DOKETOR-919425 format. One record per residue: residue number from 1; chain; x, y, z of N, C-alpha, C, O in turn. Coordinates in steps of 0.001 Angstrom, whole numbers, plus 500000, padded with zeros to 6 digits. Layout:
<atoms>
<atom NUM "A" <X Y Z> <X Y Z> <X Y Z> <X Y Z>>
...
</atoms>
This chain:
<atoms>
<atom 1 "A" <500736 498841 499962> <499844 500075 499944> <500824 501311 500119> <501713 501427 500962>>
<atom 2 "A" <500447 502226 499107> <501188 503477 499059> <500583 504475 499788> <499409 504727 499518>>
<atom 3 "A" <501250 505219 500829> <500656 506232 501586> <501577 507341 501392> <502796 507200 501488>>
<atom 4 "A" <500912 508623 501077> <501700 509900 501101> <501664 510328 502498> <500653 510147 503176>>
<atom 5 "A" <502912 510990 503049> <502804 511432 504506> <501853 512553 504624> <501732 513440 503779>>
<atom 6 "A" <501064 512443 505918> <500109 513461 506314> <500272 514737 506143> <499350 515445 505737>>
<atom 7 "A" <501736 515308 506494> <502230 516621 506503> <501989 517288 505097> <501632 518457 504949>>
<atom 8 "A" <502221 516434 504137> <502191 516861 502791> <501023 517255 502024> <501068 517939 501002>>
<atom 9 "A" <499898 516755 502607> <498559 516811 502285> <497995 518335 502453> <498136 518940 503516>>
<atom 10 "A" <497330 518917 501291> <496754 520088 501480> <495460 519857 501827> <494711 519195 501109>>
<atom 11 "A" <494982 520548 503308> <493630 520017 503615> <492448 520995 502938> <491273 520939 503300>>
<atom 12 "A" <492900 521820 501987> <491989 522692 501168> <491676 521846 499980> <490746 522210 499261>>
<atom 13 "A" <492317 520793 499694> <492099 519926 498314> <491563 518731 498798> <491801 518320 499933>>
<atom 14 "A" <490736 518061 497865> <490047 516691 498076> <491109 515772 497816> <491902 516065 496921>>
<atom 15 "A" <491251 514728 498438> <492349 513584 498326> <491732 512411 498209> <490678 512208 498813>>
<atom 16 "A" <492300 511482 497419> <491494 510134 496956> <492273 509008 497221> <493502 509051 497171>>
<atom 17 "A" <491591 507925 497522> <492309 506545 497719> <491844 505652 496635> <490663 505583 496295>>
<atom 18 "A" <492779 504988 496115> <492466 504003 495038> <492893 502724 495348> <494054 502426 495630>>
<atom 19 "A" <491866 501905 495290> <491977 500275 495445> <492208 499712 494001> <491458 500023 493076>>
<atom 20 "A" <493138 498980 493868> <493427 498163 492711> <492993 496815 492956> <493801 496069 493511>>
<atom 21 "A" <491930 496397 492661> <491409 495020 493066> <491518 493924 491879> <491177 494032 490701>>
<atom 22 "A" <492148 492748 492620> <492394 491777 491543> <491745 490341 492295> <491105 490359 493346>>
<atom 23 "A" <492038 489239 491577> <491649 488190 492265> <492803 487540 493238> <492601 486956 494303>>
<atom 24 "A" <493965 487771 492650> <494941 487164 493428> <495859 487972 493955> <496671 487536 494772>>
<atom 25 "A" <495851 489231 493565> <496992 490476 494051> <497908 490528 492751> <498103 489658 491901>>
<atom 26 "A" <498418 491846 492864> <499175 492408 491648> <500529 491789 491924> <500879 491655 493097>>
<atom 27 "A" <501317 491403 490935> <502850 491367 490872> <503425 492905 491458> <502702 493898 491368>>
<atom 28 "A" <504561 492962 491958> <505157 494308 492206> <505222 494868 490897> <504621 495938 490798>>
<atom 29 "A" <505711 494501 489990> <505816 495162 488652> <504530 495762 488201> <504513 496960 487916>>
<atom 30 "A" <503570 495120 488119> <502163 495355 487808> <501782 496743 488649> <501630 497879 488200>>
<atom 31 "A" <501699 496358 489753> <501237 497511 490881> <502207 498868 490658> <501695 499987 490702>>
<atom 32 "A" <503575 498694 490427> <504217 499787 490091> <503832 500486 488876> <503714 501710 488836>>
<atom 33 "A" <503640 499724 487899> <503253 500371 486807> <502035 501054 486599> <501922 502079 485927>>
<atom 34 "A" <500985 500372 487283> <499575 501165 487447> <499718 502310 488534> <499152 503389 488354>>
<atom 35 "A" <500413 502085 489564> <500435 503212 490470> <501167 504462 489698> <500766 505625 489752>>
<atom 36 "A" <502091 504094 489112> <502927 505348 488498> <502199 506006 487438> <502283 507221 487265>>
<atom 37 "A" <501379 505130 486612> <500538 505676 485864> <499336 506895 486252> <499079 507939 485653>>
<atom 38 "A" <498842 506422 487259> <497990 507153 487990> <498778 508596 488683> <498479 509773 488479>>
<atom 39 "A" <499641 508154 489371> <500397 509276 490155> <501139 510346 489229> <501325 511517 489559>>
<atom 40 "A" <501516 509796 488077> <502030 510902 486944> <501175 511766 486496> <501547 512844 486033>>
<atom 41 "A" <499856 511393 486575> <498742 512092 486072> <497853 512994 486980> <497176 513923 486541>>
<atom 42 "A" <497924 512628 488293> <497035 513433 489219> <497775 513623 490491> <498330 512601 490895>>
<atom 43 "A" <497898 514553 491127> <498545 514886 492453> <497937 514627 493607> <498623 514514 494623>>
<atom 44 "A" <496508 514482 493654> <495791 514471 494869> <495279 513010 495440> <494247 512822 496085>>
<atom 45 "A" <496211 512065 495061> <495992 510679 495486> <496938 510454 496610> <498132 510749 496570>>
<atom 46 "A" <496355 509940 497562> <497288 509662 498773> <497261 508237 499114> <498016 507967 500048>>
<atom 47 "A" <496648 507302 498654> <496806 506140 498904> <496176 505328 497676> <495046 505540 497237>>
<atom 48 "A" <497111 504323 497163> <496963 503479 496163> <497120 501851 496966> <498168 501517 497520>>
<atom 49 "A" <496227 501201 496919> <496197 499708 497630> <496029 498498 496592> <495270 498541 495623>>
<atom 50 "A" <496760 497529 496897> <496397 496364 496052> <495661 495478 496932> <496052 494861 497923>>
<atom 51 "A" <494371 495541 496311> <493174 494773 497074> <492954 493387 496542> <492966 493180 495329>>
<atom 52 "A" <492741 492376 497473> <492747 491067 496991> <491365 490607 497145> <490886 490435 498266>>
<atom 53 "A" <490693 490396 496053> <489189 490241 496205> <488673 489189 497320> <487684 489393 498025>>
<atom 54 "A" <489463 488063 497376> <489187 486955 498320> <489157 487390 499844> <488533 486859 500763>>
<atom 55 "A" <490074 488601 499874> <490140 488911 501366> <489064 489743 501939> <489115 490098 503117>>
<atom 56 "A" <488081 490073 501146> <487029 491039 501435> <485800 490268 501527> <485565 489200 500963>>
<atom 57 "A" <484985 490982 502363> <483595 490408 502559> <482620 490425 501359> <482445 491391 500617>>
<atom 58 "A" <481940 489091 501262> <481371 488952 500005> <480129 489928 499886> <479745 490346 498793>>
<atom 59 "A" <479532 490258 501084> <478427 491020 500944> <478885 492590 500695> <478153 493331 500039>>
<atom 60 "A" <479993 493006 501190> <480523 494154 500756> <480694 494355 499337> <480413 495407 498764>>
<atom 61 "A" <481220 493188 498711> <481603 493327 497183> <480155 493178 496514> <480035 493737 495424>>
<atom 62 "A" <479142 492562 496973> <477948 492315 496184> <477287 493689 496283> <476689 494113 495295>>
<atom 63 "A" <477361 494544 497595> <476753 495831 497417> <477540 496702 496525> <476922 497477 495794>>
<atom 64 "A" <478900 496669 496492> <479655 497527 495711> <479200 497292 494208> <479028 498180 493373>>
<atom 65 "A" <479027 495829 494008> <478652 495459 492525> <477321 495960 492131> <477166 496343 490971>>
<atom 66 "A" <476465 495993 492867> <475061 496465 492694> <474848 497964 492776> <473973 498522 492114>>
<atom 67 "A" <475613 498566 493551> <475650 500121 493561> <476167 500668 492263> <475658 501725 491889>>
<atom 68 "A" <477199 500059 491433> <477688 500530 490328> <477245 499681 489282> <477747 499702 488159>>
<atom 69 "A" <476213 498851 489661> <475317 498158 488413> <476229 497579 487438> <476047 497793 486239>>
<atom 70 "A" <477369 496735 487927> <478232 496217 487134> <478128 494565 487544> <478345 494154 488684>>
<atom 71 "A" <477840 493904 486664> <477583 492373 486956> <478690 491667 487326> <478461 490684 488031>>
<atom 72 "A" <480055 491940 486989> <481112 491321 487280> <482291 492254 487298> <482405 493197 486515>>
<atom 73 "A" <483234 491919 488307> <484424 492658 488339> <485539 492202 487301> <485682 491004 487056>>
<atom 74 "A" <486351 493204 486677> <487187 492874 485947> <488522 492559 486812> <488553 492667 488038>>
<atom 75 "A" <489451 492219 486138> <490680 491853 486715> <491893 492667 486139> <492351 492168 485112>>
<atom 76 "A" <492425 493648 486512> <492000 494349 487790> <491042 495479 487676> <490973 496055 486590>>
<atom 77 "A" <490300 495862 488659> <489483 496828 488628> <489943 498033 489597> <490849 497838 490407>>
<atom 78 "A" <489377 499128 489509> <489838 500373 490351> <488544 500962 491069> <487501 501266 490490>>
<atom 79 "A" <488793 501069 492411> <487617 501586 493217> <488322 502770 493905> <489398 502738 494502>>
<atom 80 "A" <487474 503862 493697> <488025 505177 494183> <487116 505621 495367> <485896 505463 495366>>
<atom 81 "A" <487781 506154 496310> <487170 506519 497529> <487662 507876 497934> <488826 508139 497633>>
<atom 82 "A" <486877 508880 498642> <487483 509943 499090> <488573 509674 500418> <488203 508933 501329>>
<atom 83 "A" <489819 510269 500458> <490681 509869 501584> <489949 510939 502740> <489767 512147 502590>>
<atom 84 "A" <489607 510124 503889> <488931 510732 505056> <489923 510453 506210> <489878 509302 506644>>
<atom 85 "A" <490839 511320 506804> <491837 510721 507656> <491151 510467 509177> <491687 509796 510058>>
<atom 86 "A" <490092 511021 509270> <489393 510792 510658> <488762 509469 510540> <488413 508991 511620>>
<atom 87 "A" <488483 508618 509280> <488099 507361 509201> <489416 506470 509569> <489317 505431 510221>>
<atom 88 "A" <490464 506899 509163> <491868 506064 509423> <492073 506163 510917> <492301 505079 511454>>
<atom 89 "A" <492047 507072 511598> <492153 507374 513088> <491276 506556 513769> <491689 505761 514613>>
<atom 90 "A" <489914 506686 513445> <488940 505941 514227> <489183 504538 514256> <488995 503820 515238>>
<atom 91 "A" <489694 504097 512920> <489831 502406 512795> <490973 501987 513559> <491074 500826 513956>>
<atom 92 "A" <491945 502974 513813> <493245 502631 514477> <492770 502619 515928> <493174 501666 516594>>
<atom 93 "A" <491999 503492 516522> <491738 503718 517744> <490726 502316 518230> <490936 501595 519206>>
<atom 94 "A" <489801 502216 517415> <489037 500817 517650> <489980 499627 517647> <489785 498759 518498>>
<atom 95 "A" <491039 499481 516737> <491875 498409 517018> <492662 498313 518145> <493030 497247 518637>>
<atom 96 "A" <492948 499517 518600> <493827 499531 519898> <492993 499301 521097> <493428 498632 522034>>
<atom 97 "A" <491769 499846 521107> <490817 499431 522201> <490504 497984 522159> <490474 497377 523229>>
<atom 98 "A" <490307 497466 521238> <489894 495964 521075> <491165 495131 521572> <491028 494127 522271>>
<atom 99 "A" <492173 495521 521242> <493593 494815 521292> <494643 495337 522223> <495815 495394 521852>>
<atom 100 "A" <494216 495775 523588> <495059 496519 524512> <496308 495931 524771> <497322 496623 524862>>
<atom 101 "A" <496319 494570 524912> <497506 493924 525224> <498336 493704 523975> <499554 493751 524150>>
<atom 102 "A" <497895 493469 522735> <498848 493397 521696> <499450 494810 521450> <500643 494964 521190>>
<atom 103 "A" <498514 495887 521553> <499207 497183 521663> <500452 497313 522540> <501570 497616 522124>>
<atom 104 "A" <500144 497066 523709> <501260 497310 524792> <502557 496570 524295> <503692 497031 524412>>
<atom 105 "A" <502246 495395 523742> <503652 494634 523349> <504099 494752 521899> <504910 494027 521323>>
<atom 106 "A" <503372 495879 521371> <503769 496173 520008> <503602 494953 518749> <504334 494761 517779>>
<atom 107 "A" <502535 494331 519110> <502173 493146 518100> <501074 493734 517164> <500417 492878 516570>>
<atom 108 "A" <500777 494934 516941> <499561 495417 515843> <499983 495841 514657> <499176 496360 513886>>
<atom 109 "A" <501384 495682 514301> <501728 496111 512969> <501085 495859 511843> <500791 496837 511156>>
<atom 110 "A" <500727 494590 511396> <499973 494080 510451> <498427 494394 510546> <497683 494622 509591>>
<atom 111 "A" <498109 494362 511809> <496524 494542 512111> <496398 496148 512076> <495226 496524 512069>>
<atom 112 "A" <497256 497058 512055> <497219 498429 511653> <497049 498631 510315> <496239 499462 509906>>
<atom 113 "A" <497747 497938 509554> <497729 498097 507904> <496328 497708 507518> <495592 498498 506926>>
<atom 114 "A" <495961 496496 507851> <494771 495916 507658> <493573 496815 507875> <492688 496924 507026>>
<atom 115 "A" <493565 497510 509132> <492348 498197 509553> <492403 499550 508676> <491387 499982 508131>>
<atom 116 "A" <493525 500125 508585> <493780 501440 507733> <493440 501101 506417> <492802 501984 505843>>
<atom 117 "A" <493714 499904 505641> <493165 499611 504349> <491729 499573 504433> <491113 500341 503694>>
<atom 118 "A" <491104 498834 505182> <489662 498571 505268> <488962 500097 505414> <487874 500326 504886>>
<atom 119 "A" <489522 500878 506001> <488937 502074 506489> <488978 503078 505269> <488073 503840 504930>>
<atom 120 "A" <490176 502924 504700> <490278 504016 503351> <489566 503286 502190> <489194 503947 501220>>
<atom 121 "A" <489392 502167 502236> <488621 501493 501063> <487200 500910 501330> <486798 499897 500759>>
<atom 122 "A" <486417 501663 502298> <485103 501389 502570> <484148 501486 501368> <483968 502519 500723>>
<atom 123 "A" <483545 500283 501130> <483131 500217 499734> <481658 501050 499801> <481166 501503 498768>>
<atom 124 "A" <481009 501205 501107> <479796 501842 501128> <479920 503172 500801> <478930 503796 500418>>
<atom 125 "A" <481152 503766 500913> <481611 505206 500551> <482196 505313 499125> <482663 506378 498723>>
<atom 126 "A" <482171 504398 498501> <483059 504568 497210> <482557 505235 496237> <481384 504979 495967>>
<atom 127 "A" <483257 506262 495433> <482710 507255 494717> <482664 506740 493228> <481754 507082 492474>>
<atom 128 "A" <483794 505813 492796> <483595 505353 491342> <484415 504011 491365> <485378 503711 492072>>
<atom 129 "A" <483781 503306 490419> <484207 502017 490043> <484413 501998 488451> <483618 502542 487684>>
<atom 130 "A" <485623 501278 488016> <486058 500909 486751> <486827 499880 486554> <487073 499168 487527>>
<atom 131 "A" <487357 499571 485335> <488291 498588 484799> <489267 499374 484043> <490110 498745 483402>>
<atom 132 "A" <489282 500679 484019> <490100 501510 482954> <490865 502382 483955> <490259 503077 484771>>
<atom 133 "A" <492157 502342 483886> <493100 503370 484707> <492854 504838 484209> <492834 505790 484990>>
<atom 134 "A" <492651 504968 482733> <492431 506192 482227> <491256 506971 482841> <491309 508178 483081>>
<atom 135 "A" <490092 506116 483098> <488807 506686 483655> <489191 506982 485208> <488511 507803 485824>>
<atom 136 "A" <490077 506440 485728> <490369 506728 487189> <490864 508204 487299> <490474 509025 488130>>
<atom 137 "A" <491911 508426 486188> <492630 509727 486049> <491474 510896 485630> <491451 512031 486108>>
<atom 138 "A" <490685 510455 484802> <489651 511338 484244> <488630 511731 485465> <488204 512873 485634>>
<atom 139 "A" <488334 510705 486218> <487243 511069 487337> <487892 511983 488348> <487342 512972 488834>>
<atom 140 "A" <489093 511569 488617> <489823 512387 489768> <490213 514023 489174> <490208 514961 489971>>
<atom 141 "A" <490492 514201 487931> <490525 515400 487427> <489242 516387 487388> <489095 517568 487701>>
<atom 142 "A" <488323 515332 486834> <487051 516215 486805> <486327 516405 488279> <485303 517087 488317>>
<atom 143 "A" <486791 515874 489371> <486127 516046 490659> <487004 516601 491575> <486721 516566 492773>>
<atom 144 "A" <488323 517252 491068> <489052 517921 492090> <488954 519333 492169> <489570 519947 493040>>
</atoms>
């Protein structure tokens, strides 16, 4: 997952998270090519994540599918969300609250990443879905 540092974010600008979803995950080279293509075209993307379809709740995927009236997900597909730092902070706090001992002993690193990814890519708040990286770029430019 790619994250820009919070101190770089202009809070007067709308920031986006992009999930690149595939059945089995992207190879590093594929992820790098797709991420670079998007990041070279738009400046207000803060998170790009490699999302593996099998790791997500089927009901959430079905709701996303119905919401964008697409009967099947392509491989890869792109899901755009607005980046909301408060959602990330809330997910971290809930994780820490529910895992006080793990937090105390520093055993939450993977869980933090997973919670942050789920918060950043909440399919109930998805703004756009496509299987075309160019449409991702067009959407972000048109809505910035």
